[in-house]
C-alpha positions as CSV (number, residue, x, y, z in Angstrom):
1,M,-26.0,25.3,44.5
2,P,-24.7,26.0,41.9
3,N,-22.2,28.1,43.7
4,L,-22.7,31.2,41.6
5,L,-26.3,31.4,42.6
6,V,-26.5,34.2,45.2
7,N,-28.9,33.4,47.9
8,G,-29.1,35.6,51.0
9,N,-30.8,32.8,53.0
10,G,-27.5,30.9,53.5
11,R,-25.3,28.3,51.8
12,N,-24.5,24.7,52.4
13,H,-20.9,23.4,52.7
14,L,-20.8,20.0,51.0
15,V,-18.0,17.6,52.0
16,E,-17.8,13.9,50.9
17,M,-15.1,11.4,51.7
18,N,-13.4,10.4,48.4
19,I,-12.5,6.8,47.7
20,P,-8.8,6.2,46.7
21,T,-7.9,7.2,43.1
22,S,-7.0,3.5,42.6
23,Q,-10.7,2.8,42.7
24,W,-11.7,5.4,40.2
25,A,-12.9,4.2,36.8
26,N,-13.6,5.2,33.2
27,T,-17.3,4.8,32.8
28,Y,-20.2,6.3,34.9
29,A,-23.9,6.5,34.3
30,T,-26.6,8.3,36.3
31,L,-30.2,9.5,36.2
32,Q,-31.1,13.0,37.3
33,F,-32.6,13.3,40.7
34,G,-36.4,13.2,40.9
35,R,-37.9,16.3,42.4
36,A,-40.2,16.3,45.4
37,D,-42.0,19.6,44.7
38,A,-40.3,21.5,41.9
39,T,-42.2,23.9,39.7
40,S,-39.6,23.3,36.9
41,D,-37.3,20.5,36.0
42,R,-33.8,21.9,35.5
43,G,-31.7,18.8,36.1
44,D,-28.6,18.5,38.2
45,M,-25.1,20.0,38.5
46,M,-22.3,17.6,37.7
47,R,-18.5,17.6,38.3
48,I,-15.9,15.2,36.7
49,V,-12.6,15.0,38.5
50,A,-9.4,13.6,36.8
51,A,-6.9,11.3,38.6
52,E,-4.3,12.0,36.0
53,A,-3.2,14.9,33.9
54,N,-4.5,15.4,30.3
55,T,-7.6,13.3,30.8
56,T,-10.1,13.5,27.9
57,W,-13.7,13.1,28.8
58,Q,-17.1,13.1,27.2
59,M,-20.7,13.2,28.4
60,R,-24.0,12.5,26.7
61,S,-27.4,12.9,28.3
62,Y,-30.4,11.1,26.9
63,D,-34.2,11.4,27.2
64,R,-35.0,8.3,29.3
65,T,-38.1,7.6,27.2
66,T,-37.3,8.5,23.6
67,G,-33.5,8.1,23.7
68,A,-33.0,11.5,22.1
69,I,-29.7,13.1,22.9
70,L,-30.4,16.1,25.2
71,R,-26.8,17.3,25.6
72,Q,-23.2,16.6,24.7
73,E,-20.2,17.9,26.5
74,G,-16.5,17.0,26.6
75,G,-13.0,18.3,26.9
76,T,-9.6,17.8,28.4
77,I,-8.7,18.2,32.1
78,V,-5.1,19.4,32.0
79,N,-4.0,18.7,35.6
80,A,-4.3,15.7,37.9
81,G,-7.0,16.6,40.5
82,G,-8.5,19.1,38.1
83,F,-12.2,19.1,37.2
84,A,-14.8,20.2,34.8
85,E,-18.4,21.2,35.8
86,I,-21.8,21.3,34.1
87,A,-22.4,24.0,35.1
88,Q,-21.9,26.9,37.4
89,A,-24.7,29.3,37.0
90,S,-25.8,32.6,38.6
91,A,-29.4,32.1,37.8
92,P,-31.7,29.1,37.3
93,T,-31.0,27.4,34.0
94,D,-31.1,23.9,32.5
95,L,-28.3,21.6,33.7
96,V,-27.8,17.9,33.0
97,L,-31.2,16.2,32.4
98,G,-32.3,12.6,31.9
99,V,-29.8,9.8,31.8
100,S,-26.2,10.8,31.4
101,V,-23.3,8.6,30.5
102,W,-19.7,9.8,31.3
103,T,-16.6,8.3,29.7
104,A,-12.9,9.1,30.0
105,D,-9.6,7.8,28.7
106,K,-8.1,7.8,32.2
107,P,-9.6,7.2,35.7
108,V,-12.1,9.8,36.9
109,Q,-14.6,10.4,39.6
110,V,-18.0,11.9,38.7
111,V,-20.0,13.8,41.4
112,Q,-23.7,14.6,41.1
113,Y,-25.2,17.6,43.0
114,S,-28.7,18.3,44.1
115,C,-29.5,22.0,43.5
116,S,-30.8,24.5,46.0
117,S,-34.6,24.7,46.5
118,S,-34.5,28.3,45.2
119,F,-32.7,27.2,42.1
120,D,-35.5,24.6,41.5
121,G,-38.2,27.0,42.4
122,S,-39.4,25.1,45.4
123,T,-39.4,25.2,49.2
124,V,-38.7,21.4,49.3
125,G,-35.1,20.2,48.8
126,D,-31.6,21.3,49.6
127,P,-28.1,20.8,48.2
128,F,-26.3,17.4,48.6
129,Q,-23.7,15.5,46.6
130,I,-23.2,11.9,45.7
131,N,-19.9,10.5,44.5
132,L,-21.3,8.2,41.8
133,L,-20.6,4.5,41.5
134,P,-18.7,3.6,38.3
135,V,-20.2,1.0,36.0
136,E,-17.2,-1.2,36.7
137,R,-18.2,-1.4,40.4
138,F,-21.9,-2.3,39.9
139,V,-23.1,-5.0,42.3
140,Q,-25.6,-7.8,42.2
141,A,-27.0,-7.4,45.7
142,T,-27.2,-4.6,48.3
143,V,-28.9,-3.6,51.5
144,F,-29.7,0.0,52.3
145,Q,-31.6,1.9,55.0
146,V,-34.0,4.8,54.4
147,P,-33.7,7.4,57.1
148,T,-36.4,7.4,59.8
149,D,-36.2,11.1,60.5
150,T,-39.7,12.5,59.9
151,K,-38.3,15.8,58.4
152,F,-37.8,13.9,55.2
153,S,-41.2,13.5,53.5
154,K,-40.2,11.7,50.3
155,H,-37.6,9.0,49.6
156,L,-36.5,7.9,46.1
157,L,-34.4,5.1,44.7
158,N,-32.6,5.4,41.3
159,L,-31.4,2.1,39.8
160,L,-29.2,1.7,36.8
161,I,-29.0,-1.9,35.5
162,E,-26.3,-2.9,33.0
163,A,-27.5,-5.6,30.6
164,D,-26.6,-7.4,27.3
165,T,-29.5,-6.3,25.1
166,N,-28.7,-9.1,22.6
167,D,-29.1,-11.8,25.3
168,P,-32.2,-13.9,24.5
169,D,-32.7,-14.3,28.2
170,L,-32.7,-10.6,29.0
171,T,-36.4,-10.4,30.0
172,D,-36.1,-13.3,32.4
173,Q,-32.9,-11.8,33.9
174,L,-34.8,-8.5,34.5
175,K,-37.7,-10.3,36.1
176,E,-35.2,-12.0,38.5
177,I,-34.4,-8.7,40.1
178,T,-36.2,-8.3,43.5
179,I,-36.6,-5.6,46.1
180,D,-37.4,-7.0,49.5
181,G,-38.1,-10.4,48.0
182,T,-40.8,-9.1,45.5
183,P,-40.0,-9.0,41.8
184,L,-39.1,-5.4,41.0
185,W,-40.8,-5.4,37.6
186,T,-44.2,-5.8,39.3
187,S,-43.8,-2.7,41.4
188,T,-46.5,0.1,41.2
189,A,-44.2,2.7,42.6
190,F,-42.2,3.6,39.5
191,D,-41.7,7.3,38.7
192,G,-41.5,7.0,35.0
193,P,-41.2,3.9,32.8
194,S,-41.5,0.5,34.5
195,L,-38.5,-1.8,34.6
196,L,-39.2,-3.9,31.5
197,N,-39.8,-0.7,29.5
198,S,-36.9,1.3,31.0
199,R,-34.1,0.7,28.5
200,V,-32.4,3.9,27.4
201,P,-32.4,3.7,23.6
202,G,-28.9,3.4,22.1
203,T,-27.4,2.1,25.4
204,Q,-27.1,-1.1,27.4
205,L,-28.8,0.5,30.4
206,F,-32.2,0.0,32.0
207,V,-32.9,2.9,34.3
208,V,-35.8,3.2,36.8
209,R,-36.8,5.6,39.6
210,L,-39.2,4.6,42.4
211,E,-40.4,5.9,45.7
212,V,-39.6,3.7,48.7
213,P,-41.0,3.7,52.2
214,V,-39.0,4.2,55.4
215,D,-37.4,0.8,56.2
216,A,-34.4,-1.3,55.5
217,H,-34.5,-2.7,51.9
218,T,-32.7,-5.4,50.0
219,V,-32.1,-5.4,46.2
220,V,-30.9,-8.7,44.6
221,S,-30.1,-9.3,40.9
222,P,-28.9,-12.8,40.3
223,S,-27.8,-12.2,36.7
224,L,-27.3,-8.4,36.0
225,P,-25.1,-5.9,37.8
226,F,-26.6,-2.7,39.0
227,G,-25.8,0.6,40.6
228,G,-27.8,3.4,42.1
229,Y,-28.4,5.7,45.0
230,I,-31.0,6.5,47.6
231,Y,-32.0,10.2,48.3
232,G,-34.8,12.2,49.8
233,Y,-36.3,15.6,50.5
234,G,-37.8,17.6,53.3
235,Q,-38.7,21.2,53.9
236,V,-35.5,23.0,52.8
237,D,-33.6,19.8,53.5
238,A,-32.3,16.8,51.6
239,Y,-29.9,13.8,51.7
240,G,-28.4,11.3,49.3
241,W,-25.8,8.5,49.1
242,P,-24.8,5.7,46.7
243,L,-25.8,2.0,47.1
244,G,-23.0,-0.2,48.4
245,P,-20.3,-0.6,45.7
246,T,-17.7,-3.3,45.3
247,H,-14.2,-2.1,45.6
248,M,-11.3,-3.8,43.8
249,N,-8.5,-5.1,45.9
250,D,-5.6,-2.6,45.5
251,V,-3.2,-5.5,45.7
252,A,-3.9,-8.0,42.9
253,S,-3.7,-11.7,43.7
254,D,-0.3,-13.4,44.0
255,T,-0.4,-17.1,43.5
256,M,3.1,-17.7,42.3
257,P,5.8,-18.7,44.8
258,P,9.1,-16.8,44.8
259,Q,12.0,-18.4,42.9
260,S,14.9,-19.4,45.1
261,S,18.2,-21.1,44.4
262,A,21.5,-21.7,46.2
263,Q,25.0,-22.3,44.9
264,P,28.0,-23.6,46.9
265,L,30.1,-20.7,48.2
266,T,32.5,-22.9,50.1
267,S,32.4,-26.5,51.4
268,T,30.3,-25.3,54.3
269,A,28.2,-22.5,52.9
270,W,25.8,-21.7,50.0
271,N,25.0,-18.3,48.5
272,G,21.2,-18.0,47.9
273,V,19.2,-15.7,45.7
274,A,15.4,-15.2,45.9
275,T,13.4,-13.4,43.2
276,E,9.8,-12.3,42.7
277,R,9.5,-11.8,38.9
278,F,6.2,-13.5,38.0
279,N,4.1,-10.5,37.1
280,I,1.4,-11.2,34.5
281,P,1.3,-9.1,32.5
282,A,5.0,-8.3,32.9
283,Q,4.3,-4.6,33.0
284,V,2.1,-4.1,36.1
285,R,-0.9,-2.0,35.3
286,P,-1.4,1.3,37.2
287,R,-4.6,-0.2,38.4
288,P,-4.2,-4.0,38.3
289,L,-7.2,-6.2,37.4
290,R,-8.3,-9.0,39.7
291,T,-7.1,-11.6,37.2
292,D,-3.6,-10.1,37.1
293,Q,-0.7,-11.8,38.8
294,V,1.2,-9.2,40.8
295,D,4.1,-10.3,43.0
296,A,3.5,-9.2,46.6
297,G,7.2,-9.1,47.6
298,I,9.5,-11.2,49.7
299,A,8.5,-11.2,53.3
300,E,10.7,-13.7,55.1
301,I,13.7,-16.0,54.7
302,G,14.4,-18.7,57.2
303,L,15.0,-22.4,57.9
304,V,12.3,-25.1,57.7
305,P,11.8,-26.6,61.2
306,G,13.9,-29.8,61.6
307,A,17.0,-28.4,59.9
308,T,20.2,-29.3,61.8
309,N,23.5,-27.6,62.2
310,L,22.6,-24.8,59.7
311,A,22.1,-21.1,59.9
312,V,20.7,-18.4,57.6
313,T,22.0,-14.9,57.1
314,V,19.9,-12.5,55.0
315,T,20.9,-9.1,53.6
316,Y,17.3,-8.0,53.9
317,Q,15.8,-8.3,57.4
318,P,12.0,-8.7,57.3
319,G,10.0,-6.6,59.7
320,S,11.9,-3.4,59.4
321,S,10.2,-2.4,56.1
322,R,8.5,-4.1,53.2
323,Q,10.9,-5.6,50.6
324,T,10.6,-3.3,47.6
325,S,13.2,-5.0,45.4
326,D,12.3,-8.1,43.4
327,T,15.6,-9.8,44.6
328,A,16.9,-10.7,48.1
329,A,20.2,-12.5,48.8
330,F,20.9,-14.9,51.7
331,T,23.6,-17.2,52.9
332,V,23.1,-20.7,54.4
333,S,26.1,-21.9,56.4
334,V,27.1,-24.9,58.5
335,V,27.3,-24.1,62.2
336,D,29.7,-26.9,63.2
337,P,31.8,-28.2,60.2
338,S,32.8,-31.2,62.3
339,K,29.2,-32.5,62.2
340,P,26.8,-33.2,59.4
341,A,24.2,-30.6,58.5
342,S,21.0,-30.9,56.6
343,G,17.7,-29.1,56.1
344,S,15.9,-26.6,53.9
345,A,15.7,-22.8,53.7
346,Y,12.4,-21.3,52.8
347,V,11.6,-18.0,51.0
348,L,8.1,-16.7,51.9
349,D,6.3,-13.9,50.1
350,Y,3.6,-11.6,51.5
351,A,0.9,-13.6,49.8
352,G,1.9,-16.8,51.7
353,N,3.6,-18.5,48.8
354,Y,7.0,-20.1,49.4
355,S,9.8,-22.0,47.9
356,T,12.7,-23.9,49.4
357,T,16.3,-24.8,48.8
358,S,17.8,-28.0,50.3
359,H,21.2,-28.1,51.9
360,V,23.3,-31.1,53.0
361,Y,26.8,-31.1,54.5
362,V,28.6,-34.3,54.9
363,P,31.8,-34.9,56.9
364,A,32.2,-38.3,55.2
365,P,31.0,-40.9,55.6
366,L,27.4,-39.8,55.2
367,L,24.1,-41.5,54.5
368,T,22.1,-40.1,51.6
369,S,18.5,-40.7,50.4
370,T,17.1,-40.9,47.0
371,T,14.5,-38.2,47.6
372,R,14.8,-34.7,49.2
373,D,11.5,-35.1,51.0
374,L,8.4,-37.4,51.2
375,N,5.2,-35.7,50.3
376,F,2.2,-38.0,51.0
377,G,-0.3,-35.5,49.3
378,N,-3.9,-35.9,50.3
379,V,-4.6,-38.7,52.7
380,R,-8.0,-39.4,54.3
381,V,-8.0,-39.3,58.1
382,R,-7.6,-42.7,59.7
383,K,-6.6,-44.2,56.3
384,E,-3.0,-45.3,55.9
385,K,-0.7,-44.5,53.1
386,E,2.9,-45.6,52.6
387,L,5.9,-44.3,50.5
388,G,9.2,-45.9,49.9
389,L,12.5,-44.4,50.9
390,V,15.9,-45.7,49.8
391,V,18.9,-44.9,52.1
392,N,22.3,-45.1,50.6
393,N,25.8,-45.6,52.1
394,P,28.1,-44.4,49.4
395,S,31.2,-44.7,51.6
396,S,33.7,-47.5,51.6
397,I,33.0,-48.4,55.2
398,P,29.9,-49.8,56.9
399,I,27.6,-47.3,58.8
400,E,25.7,-48.3,61.9
401,L,22.2,-46.8,61.9
402,D,21.3,-46.2,65.5
403,S,17.7,-45.1,65.4
404,I,15.0,-43.6,63.3
405,T,12.7,-40.9,64.8
406,S,10.0,-38.4,63.9
407,T,8.0,-36.0,66.1
408,L,4.5,-36.8,65.1
409,P,3.1,-40.2,65.9
410,I,1.2,-40.3,62.6
411,F,4.5,-41.2,60.8
412,S,6.3,-44.6,61.3
413,V,8.9,-46.6,59.5
414,K,8.7,-50.3,58.7
415,G,11.0,-52.7,56.8
416,L,14.1,-52.2,59.0
417,T,14.8,-53.1,62.6
418,V,17.3,-50.7,64.3
419,P,20.0,-50.6,65.2
420,A,21.1,-52.0,61.8
421,T,24.3,-51.9,59.7
422,I,24.3,-50.6,56.2
423,S,27.1,-52.2,54.3
424,A,29.7,-50.1,52.4
425,A,28.5,-49.0,49.0
426,N,25.1,-50.5,49.7
427,S,21.5,-49.3,50.4
428,V,18.4,-50.2,52.4
429,N,14.8,-49.9,51.5
430,L,12.5,-48.3,54.1
431,T,8.7,-48.0,54.0
432,V,7.4,-44.8,55.6
433,H,3.8,-45.0,56.8
434,C,1.4,-42.1,57.4
435,L,-1.8,-42.6,59.3
436,P,-3.3,-39.1,60.0
437,Q,-5.8,-38.8,62.9
438,T,-6.9,-35.2,62.3
439,A,-7.5,-33.1,59.3
440,G,-5.1,-30.4,58.1
441,Q,-1.6,-29.8,56.8
442,Q,1.0,-31.6,58.9
443,L,4.8,-31.3,58.6
444,D,7.5,-33.3,60.3
445,T,11.0,-34.5,59.7
446,L,12.2,-38.1,59.6
447,R,15.6,-38.4,61.3
448,L,18.0,-41.3,60.8
449,W,20.7,-41.2,63.5
450,Y,24.1,-42.7,63.1
451,S,27.5,-41.9,64.8
452,D,26.1,-38.7,66.4
453,T,25.0,-37.6,62.9
454,V,21.6,-37.4,61.4
455,L,20.1,-37.7,58.0
456,S,16.9,-35.5,57.8
457,V,14.1,-36.1,55.4
458,P,11.2,-33.6,55.5
459,L,7.7,-35.2,55.7
460,R,4.4,-33.6,54.7
461,V,0.8,-34.7,54.4
462,S,-2.5,-33.0,53.8
463,A,-5.0,-34.9,55.9
464,V,-8.6,-34.7,54.6
465,E,-11.9,-36.0,56.0
466,P,-15.6,-35.6,55.6
467,V,-17.6,-34.2,58.6
468,V,-21.2,-35.1,59.1
469,A,-23.4,-32.2,60.3
470,V,-27.0,-33.2,61.1
471,D,-29.5,-32.1,63.7
472,P,-29.8,-34.6,66.6
473,V,-33.6,-34.3,66.5
474,V,-35.7,-34.1,63.3
475,D,-39.3,-33.1,63.8
476,L,-41.6,-34.2,60.9
477,G,-44.4,-32.1,62.2
478,V,-48.1,-32.8,63.0
479,T,-50.4,-34.7,60.7
480,G,-53.9,-36.2,60.8
481,P,-54.8,-39.9,61.4
482,D,-53.6,-42.2,58.7
483,R,-52.0,-39.3,56.8
484,R,-48.4,-40.0,55.6
485,I,-45.7,-37.4,56.0
486,C,-42.0,-37.7,55.1
487,S,-38.8,-36.0,56.0
488,G,-38.2,-34.0,52.8
489,G,-36.9,-30.6,53.6
490,K,-36.5,-31.5,57.3
491,F,-33.8,-34.2,57.5
492,L,-30.7,-32.4,56.1
493,I,-27.2,-33.9,56.1
494,S,-24.3,-31.6,55.4
495,N,-20.7,-32.3,54.8
496,A,-18.7,-29.7,56.7
497,G,-15.4,-31.4,56.0
498,T,-12.7,-31.5,53.2
499,E,-13.4,-34.9,51.6
500,V,-16.3,-36.6,49.9
501,L,-18.8,-38.1,52.4
502,N,-20.4,-41.5,51.6
503,I,-23.5,-42.5,53.6
504,T,-23.6,-46.3,53.1
505,N,-26.6,-47.2,55.1
506,V,-29.8,-45.6,56.6
507,R,-31.8,-47.8,58.9
508,K,-34.3,-47.6,61.8
509,I,-32.9,-49.1,65.0
510,D,-36.0,-49.3,67.3
511,E,-39.6,-50.6,67.2
512,G,-41.2,-47.4,66.0
513,K,-43.6,-49.2,63.7
514,S,-45.3,-46.0,62.6
515,F,-42.0,-44.9,60.9
516,H,-40.3,-46.6,57.9
517,V,-37.3,-46.0,55.7
518,D,-38.4,-45.7,52.0
519,T,-35.1,-46.8,50.3
520,N,-36.6,-45.9,46.9
521,A,-36.5,-42.3,47.8
522,C,-32.8,-42.2,48.6
523,P,-30.8,-45.1,47.0
524,L,-27.5,-45.9,48.6
525,P,-24.8,-44.9,48.8
526,I,-25.5,-41.2,49.3
527,V,-22.5,-39.2,48.1
528,I,-22.2,-35.7,49.5
529,K,-19.3,-33.5,48.3
530,A,-17.4,-31.2,50.7
531,G,-19.5,-28.2,51.5
532,E,-22.7,-29.6,50.1
533,T,-26.0,-30.7,51.8
534,F,-28.3,-33.7,51.0
535,D,-32.0,-33.7,51.7
536,L,-32.9,-37.1,53.2
537,A,-36.5,-37.5,52.2
538,C,-36.9,-41.2,52.8
539,I,-38.0,-41.2,56.5
540,C,-41.8,-41.5,56.5
541,F,-44.5,-41.6,59.2
542,Q,-48.2,-42.7,59.3
543,A,-50.3,-43.5,62.4
544,E,-54.0,-43.7,63.4
545,S,-54.1,-42.6,67.0
546,R,-53.6,-39.2,68.6
547,G,-50.2,-38.6,70.3
548,G,-46.5,-38.2,69.8
549,Y,-44.3,-40.8,68.2
550,S,-40.6,-41.2,67.8
551,T,-38.0,-43.4,66.3
552,R,-34.2,-43.6,66.0
553,I,-32.5,-43.5,62.6
554,E,-28.9,-44.7,62.3
555,L,-26.6,-43.3,59.6
556,T,-23.5,-45.3,58.6
557,A,-20.6,-43.4,56.9
558,D,-17.6,-45.0,55.3
559,H,-15.0,-42.8,57.0
560,R,-15.4,-43.8,60.6
561,T,-16.6,-46.7,62.8
562,E,-18.9,-44.7,65.0
563,L,-22.5,-44.5,63.9
564,Y,-24.6,-41.3,63.7
565,V,-28.0,-41.6,65.5
566,V,-30.8,-39.1,64.9
567,D,-34.1,-39.0,66.8
568,V,-37.0,-38.5,64.5
569,V,-40.4,-37.4,66.0
570,A,-43.9,-36.7,64.7
571,S,-47.4,-36.4,66.1
572,V,-51.0,-37.1,65.2
573,D,-53.9,-34.7,65.8
574,P,-57.4,-36.0,64.9
575,A,-58.4,-32.3,64.3
576,L,-56.3,-32.4,61.2
577,S,-58.4,-35.1,59.5
578,V,-60.0,-34.2,56.2
579,D,-63.6,-34.8,55.1
580,E,-63.1,-36.6,51.8
581,E,-66.7,-35.7,50.6
582,F,-65.8,-32.0,50.8
583,I,-62.5,-32.6,49.0
584,E,-64.5,-34.2,46.1
585,N,-66.7,-31.2,46.0
586,G,-63.7,-29.1,45.1
587,I,-62.5,-27.1,48.2
588,T,-58.9,-26.1,47.6
589,I,-56.2,-23.9,49.0
590,A,-53.8,-22.0,46.7
591,T,-50.7,-20.5,48.3
592,G,-48.5,-18.0,46.4
593,A,-46.5,-14.8,46.9
594,G,-49.7,-12.9,47.7
595,G,-50.7,-15.3,50.5
596,S,-53.2,-18.2,50.7
597,K,-56.6,-18.2,49.1
598,L,-59.6,-20.6,49.6
599,S,-61.7,-21.5,46.6
600,W,-64.6,-23.9,46.0
601,Q,-66.9,-25.2,43.4
602,K,-70.7,-25.3,43.3
603,G,-72.2,-27.8,45.7
604,V,-70.4,-26.4,48.8
605,T,-71.7,-23.3,50.6
606,P,-69.0,-21.9,53.0
607,T,-70.1,-19.2,55.4
608,S,-67.0,-18.4,57.6
609,W,-63.5,-19.5,58.3
610,T,-61.1,-19.7,61.3
611,L,-57.3,-20.1,61.4
612,V,-55.7,-21.5,64.6
613,D,-52.1,-22.4,65.5
614,L,-51.0,-25.7,67.0
615,R,-51.6,-24.4,70.5
616,G,-55.3,-23.8,69.6
617,S,-55.1,-20.0,69.6
618,V,-57.2,-18.2,67.0
619,I,-54.9,-16.3,64.6
620,A,-57.4,-15.0,62.0
621,S,-61.0,-15.5,61.0
622,G,-63.6,-14.0,58.6
623,Q,-67.0,-14.3,57.0
624,I,-67.5,-15.5,53.4
625,A,-69.9,-13.8,51.0
626,S,-72.7,-16.1,49.8
627,D,-72.1,-15.2,46.1
628,S,-68.3,-15.6,46.1
629,R,-66.1,-18.4,44.8
630,E,-62.9,-17.6,46.7
631,C,-61.7,-16.0,49.9
632,D,-58.4,-14.3,50.9
633,L,-57.1,-15.9,54.2
634,R,-54.8,-12.9,54.9
635,T,-51.7,-15.0,55.6
636,T,-49.0,-12.8,54.1
637,L,-48.0,-11.3,57.5
638,L,-48.1,-14.6,59.5
639,P,-44.9,-16.3,60.7
640,G,-44.0,-19.6,59.0
641,G,-45.3,-22.7,60.5
642,T,-48.3,-25.2,60.5
643,Y,-51.8,-23.9,61.1
644,L,-55.3,-25.6,61.2
645,L,-57.9,-24.0,58.9
646,S,-61.6,-24.7,59.7
647,V,-64.3,-23.7,57.1
648,D,-67.9,-23.7,58.3
649,C,-70.3,-24.7,55.5
650,K,-74.0,-25.2,55.4
651,E,-73.1,-28.8,54.5
652,G,-70.8,-29.3,57.5
653,V,-67.3,-28.4,58.7
654,W,-64.2,-28.8,56.5
655,R,-60.7,-28.8,58.1
656,Q,-57.2,-28.8,56.6
657,T,-53.7,-28.1,57.7
658,L,-52.1,-25.1,56.1
659,Q,-48.3,-24.8,55.8
660,I,-47.0,-21.2,55.6
C-alpha cells in the first residue's frame, strides 16, 4: 500500500464493511497514524468516496503544532460510488501528513490507509484501513478494547475533539475529559502536544495521540463530542478500527397522528379517509435530521374494542406490504340495520400514533350522550375522580333504561338507579366514577342497555402512582465508642413510579436508644419526583459499648395506607477509638485521586504503619523514615470499604478508620 508500490514479498487484501450511505456525512477530520518504527514520516494514503454524482470535495492538511497548511486538494467526483485518492504511488513519497479536514457538498465516506512497512522504510507495520467517523457522528463516551495478542508491540489512540474555541469554559470542558476515570489532560503518554495545547490553529479541533496499554478503556467527555480510532503495530503486522460512533436513525421521529375522517355514504355506512401528511419540513430531506417530523405510514385500520354492530372494510390490507401512499380509504358499515350500532374506528401509523372516527346508527328511538367519550386523564392510583355524563332521549316516547355496564371494575356510575325511565324529550345526569387500582393506560366502554339496544361511551384513564424503592436493611457501618455516624449516602429512597412521591413522616418505631432521627437534616415532607432518588441523611447512631445495634425506621407516604419499614444497623468497635492528644499534634489523612497519604507535624514521631480490614486481616504495612513529614499508604488498588489504620509512634499508638 499504496497499490502501485510493487513488493515481491506479498500484498494485503483490505476489506471493510461499509455503513449505509444514509449514514455518510459532509465533514471528516483525522490525524495521520503514528509510526512504531519508521525511518521516515510519509503520512497516510486517503480515499474519499461519493454517495451521489457530481460531488465536490476539498481537503486541507495542517501541521498539528504550527497550524501551517501542508497540503490542499480537491475536485469533483462525477459518479455515485466514485472516489478520489491521495495518492497512488509506485515509490515512497509524501502522502497526507498532520491533521486533515475533509469537506464535501454531498455525503461522502473518507477512508484512511496505513501504508506498507516497505513504503515507510520499516519492518514494523502493515496495511490496514479505517472508515473514518464523520464529525457529525462524534460521541461523548465510548468503550474500546486493545488487542491482547502479543504480536502487536505498540498500541496508539488518536482522539479528535470538537470544541467552541470562543466558549469561556473551554479549558474546564477539556479538563472534564477522562480516560479510565483519570483526567486525560494529566496524561504523560502523549505523542506530541498535550491535550490543553493540542488545538490545531485555524480550526475548532483539539487533536492528541497517546500510547495506551493492553486493556479495556473508557473515554468520557461530558461537554465536548469526540471521535477517533485505536490502532497498533507488530512485526510486519498492524490493525486499526474507529471508536464507537453514533448512528442516526434512518427513520426520523413521527409524533403526529394520522388524520382520519368519515362522511355518510348511506344511512348505514360511512366512507372514511386516512392521510399521513404531516412531514416537517414538507419536503422530506434525503437524510432526515433527528428533529424532523417524517410520517411513518399507515399501518392498520380497525374498530376500537367495544364497538357494536359495526364492521370495517379497508382498501389497503396491512400485513401484506408497508403502506407507501399517504392516503388509505376505508368503509364503516352497520352489520344489522335493525339494531343500533355505535363505536369508533381507529387509524394507526407505524410509529404508534392513532386517530379515531366515531360512528352511531340509530333505528329510532335512540339515546344519545353529550360527549363522544369520557377521558379521565391522569388519575392517581387509589384516588377517585368523577366526570359527568348527560344522556338524552330526543324521541317523542319514553325509553326504559335497563342496565348500565362496563368491563373494568374501576369504573362505576352513580346518580341513577336502573332500571329507570327517561321521559320523552328529556335527559338524565349521570356521574361516572373512576378509581384505578394499578398504574397504566386503561380503556373500557360504558354501555347503557335499553330495548335490546346499547349506547356505548368509550372510557379511558391514565393511572399514575409513585413507587417507593428502598433497601430493606441499611448498614451505617462500624464506628468507635461515642462517635456519631449518620445515614448520608447509605439510606437512599428512589421513586420508581410515574407520579410524585411525598414522604410525610420518618420515625423510629422501637427502643433503639442509640439511634435517633435528626429532623433538621431532612425537613418534611420529602418530595421525590418520578425517577429521582433522595438521600435520607437524618438517621444517626452513637453508642459507647462494643457490639452490634439495630433499630426500625418507618416511612409514611401519602399514596398508600401501608407503611414502609426499614431495618437500620450499626456497630461499635473500641479499636476505632481516636487518641485526642495525637489529633491535636496534627496527624491527618488526606485522600484523593492518587490514594491516601498520612502527614504529621513536629511533636509526633511515627515509625511504622499497618492497615487492616474489618476482619482483622493485615492488608498493607510499611516503615516511616525518621526525617519525613508524610507517607503514602498505597491504597489506590484496594477495594472500597472501611479499614483500620494503626500508626506506631515513639509517643504511643494512633488509630483511625479509613474509608476508601
